[in-house]
N, C-alpha and C positions, 0 to 999 in steps of 0.2 A: 288275367292279372299281369301287370307289367310294372317294371321299376327301372328307371334310367340311371345308369352310372357309366361313365366313360373313363378312358385313360389315354394318355398321350405319350409320345416318344419323339425325340429329336434325333438327328444323326450327325455327329461330327467326330465322335470317338467310338471305338469298338466296345460299346456297352449294349446290353440288351435287356428287354423286359418291358413291362407296361404297368399302367395304373388300372384300377378296377373298372369294369364296365359291364353292367348287367342290365340288359334292356327288357328281357322277357323271361318269365319263369313258367315253365310248363311241367306239370307232374306227369310222369310216365314210368312204365316198368321197363328196365333195361333187359337186353337179351341175356339168357343164361339163368343160373340158379338164383342169383340175387333178386329178391322180390321187394326191395325197398323203393323209395321214391327218390328221384333226382331232379335237380333244376337244370334246365337247358338255358344257358346264358349266351347271349350274343355279345361277343367281346369286340370292342372297337379300339384299334391301335393307331395312334397318330405317330407316323414315323417320318423323320426328315433324313434324306439320303444326300450326302455330299461327296465331292471329290476331295483329294488331299489338301486342296487350297480352301476348302470350305464353301465352294460353290454348289448350289442346289442342283441335284440331278433330276431331270424331268423325263417323262415319257415311259416310265416303268409300268408293268402290269403284274398280274398274279404270278406269272411264271418267273418273275425276277425276285421273289421273296420266298424265304423258307422260315416258317414259324413252327416252333415245337413247344409242347407241354410234356413234362416228364420224359423228355428225350424222344417223344413221338411226334412226327409231323402232323399238323392240322391242315384241313382243307379250307383255303380262303374262299369266302363267298363274295367278296367284293374288294376292289381297290379304287379309290378316288383320289385325285390330286387336288390339293387346296393351295392357293397361292394369292399373293397380291398381284394386281393387274400389271404393275410396273415390271415385275420379273418376267411375266409372260410376253409382254409387248417388246421387251428389250432383246429377246432371243429370236433371231431369224430362222433357227432350225426347228422351232417348236411345231410349226405347221406340218413339217415333214413327219414329225413324230405323232401327229394326230391330236395335239393339245391346242385348244383354242381358249381365248380369253373368256368365253361364255361358260366354260366348264368349271372354273375355279372361283369360289367365293373370295372376296377381297379383304374382308374384315380381319384385323389382328387385334389382340387384347393384351394390354400391358398394365400392371399394377405397380406403381412406385411406392415402396414401403420403407419408410425411414424410422429406425429406432433412435429416438432422441438421445443424444450424448451429453446433454447439458448436466445431467446428474453425475457424470464422470469427469467433468471439467476440472475439478480440483485435483484429483489424483492422476488424471491422464488428459491434460489439456489438448494434446495433439489429436485426440479422437474428435473433439469438437471442431478443430481446424480442418481435419479431413472431411468431416460431415459437411461443413460449409462449402468446401471445395467441390465435393460430390454434388451438392445441390446446385451450385453454380453451373456445373457441366450438364446436369440434368435439365436445367432451364434452357440452356443452349441447344441441347438435343431436341427437346420438345418444340422449340421455336423454329429450328432449321431442318430437322430430319424427318419429322413425322409425315406419313402419307395421309391423304384426305380421308381414308377409311380406317385409320388407326384409332381405336378406342383406348383411352388412357384414364386411369383413376389414380388419385394420390391419397395415401393414408400415412399415419404416423403412430408411434407407440411410445409412451413414457411409463405411466402406471396404468394406462388403459388405452384401448384402441380409439383413434380419432380418424374420421374420414374428412379430409380437407376438400376433396373433389370427387364426385361420382364419375363414372365413365362419361367421357365427352370427347368430341373432336376439337373443341375450342382451345386453341393453343394459348391464347391470352389468359383464359381461366386457369389453365394448367400451370402456367408460369407463376401466376399469383398464388395458386394452391401450394406449390413447392415452397414459396417464400413463407406462407402461413405455417407450413409444417416445420420450418426451421425455427419459427417463433414459438412453436408449441401451441399455436392458436387452436382453441376448441370451438368448432362450429356448432356448439350447443347440442351435442349428442345427435341421436338419430331419431327424428320425429317424422311422421307421415308428411308433414308440410314440406320437407326437404326433398321428397321423392317426386320427380317430374314424370308423371305417368305418360307413357307413349312416346317418350323422348329417346328411346333406345335402351341398350342393356344397362342394368343398374346393380351396383353393389349394395346400396342403401336398402333397396327393396327386400333383399334377402337377409339383412342383418337384424339382430334384436333391436327393438324400438325403445327410445327414451333412455332412462337410467339403466334399463336391463343390459344395454350394450356395455356399460361400465362394469356391471356386476359379473358379466360372463366373460370378461377379458382381464382377469387379475394378473396374468403373466403373458409373455410374448408368444408362448406356445398356443395358449387359448385364443389369442388374437389371430394367429395364423390359421387356426382351425375354423374360426368364424368367417374369415375371409374366404377360405376354401369352400365352405358350405354355400355361401352366397354366390360365389363365382360359378359354382357347379350348375346354377340355373341357366348359364349361358353356354350354348353349344360351341364346341371348338376348343382349341388350346388357349389357355390363359398363362401368361408369363409374368411371374412375380419377381420384381427386381428388389432384393432385400439389401438395404444399406445398413450394416451393423458391423460389430467386431467379433461376434460370436454368440452362441446360445448356451444357456446354463447347462451344466453337467458336473462331472467330477474327474479327477485324475486318478489313475490306478497307480500301483507301486512302481511302474516303469515310467511314470510321467506322461502317459498317453491319455487322451480324452476318452471318457466313457459317457455316453449319453444317458440322460435320466429316462429310463424306460416308462415312467409314469406319464411322461409328456412327449418324448421324442417319437416313439413308435406310433402312437395315435395321431400325432401331427403329420407324419409322413403318410400314413394310410389315408387320412382325410384329404391331403393334397392330391395324392394319387387317385383317390376315388372321384375327384372332381376336375381332373385334367388341369391341374395347376403345377407348372414347372417352376422351380425356384432357381433364379440366378443370384448367387450370393456375391455381393461386392464388398470386400473387406475394407473397413475403415482404418485398420491398423496401418501406420506409416510404413512405407517400403523398407525392406530389409530387417524389419522387426518381427521376430518369430514369437508365436504364442500358441498355447495348447488349444485354445478355442477355435483356431483355424480349422482343426479337424472336424468340428461340429458343422461348420459351413460347407466344407467339402463333402461331408457325408450327406447332409440335407440335399444339396444340389445333385449329387450322384444318384440318390435314391428317388428323386422326383423327375429325372430327365432333364435337369438344367445344367448349370456350369458354375464353377467357383472361380472368381477372379481375386487374385491377391498380388501384393507388391505393386499396387496400382499407383502410377505417377500422374496419370491423366485419365479421369473417369470418362471422358468422351470416347476413349478407345473401347472399353468393354460395352458401353452403351451402343456404339455402332455395330459391334460384333453380335450383340444380342439381336438387334434388328435384322442383320444380315442372315443370321441363322434361321430366323423365322419368316424368311421370304416365301417358303413353300414347304409343304409336307404331304405325306400320303396317309389316307385313312384306310386301314386294313380292317376287314371284318371277318369273323368266323364264329362258329358255334362251339361251345364247350359245356360239358356236363359236370356238375358237382353234386355231392350227396345232399338231399333236401334236409333242412333243419340243422345243417352243419355250417360252421364258419371257419375260415382259414385264409391262407395266402397261397396263391398259385404262381409258381415261377414260370416265366415265359422267356423263350430264347428266340430272337429275331435276327435274321441275317439276310444279305442279298446274295444272289448267285454269282455276282461279280466281286471277287475278293478285293478289288481296288477301291470299291466304294466304302465310305465310312458311315457308321450308324452311331446314334446315341439314344438310349432308351432306358426306361425304368426296368426294375428287376422282376416285376410281376404285378398281380392285382389281387385285391381282397375279394372274398365272396361270402355270402351268408349275411347274418344279422350284423348291424353296426355295433 
């Protein structure tokens, strides 16, 4: 019996943890008096390690990482470095470290997710202005900065999820799709005729078909969950660039944001389960403070992404996201959890070199969905 679930982690700030990853479930009796059943899970951690300037550190092995569950170290069974070829070929020191261009897959995955602000134009016209500026910069980024093996998809959300462009390398198609997203253009739902079989990774293939897509995405949380489920069919780290001003929730008596647990926690778990890191790009104008900024910061923090605010030029965070994802390590180890139980396992990941920086999720879910 097997079930695949992975989790990812980036490394730029000192945060740790990971998303859920269960590859195999084997029933066995543990040593001792306990006679119950346990699941043996192979956990996969995608970790990006950088220096203080954000440059990816390469050439690390199992001895360079310390991973703990419940304060106890786990034994790593494997460490593999994944990177785009440009990073590897640009460093003359990699050959000395035993890293070759043949060792690392090149593909990177980005999902541009625009929450349509036209509905807020009357009360907050600056949000629509910011959205149009962000789209302009995103088109420039796609046109000038993408590498040949970067896969990008474009989606938008107003009252339902719309997929303007499935994963593609085609820069012209992506530029056109971003323009369509700004117009709120509906590519007539998700029907089998839109899916190009054998053309590479696909979001559309894993999404509900036809009108079911509308019915299953009544709010932005559900839309994010559907995207995560579909992206989970693709091996590797997926980076979701979320252009919005915040996620629904409420304020407590102190004026702080409180997430809606009906939707926020399941959304974070679904993203973590499927290796989707959220980079939140706040559409709120610079120097304007708002409570919903906490929602974006929390979402990015708990999925191993990053929150960008007070943005004056969206080209800057887009370039930083691409830089952060030049390379990462895939760490693997076995972990046991009680059979028939579901929960959240905290994970602590560090490097033996205190000068290196990590960014990671806080843990992974296990058991039934």
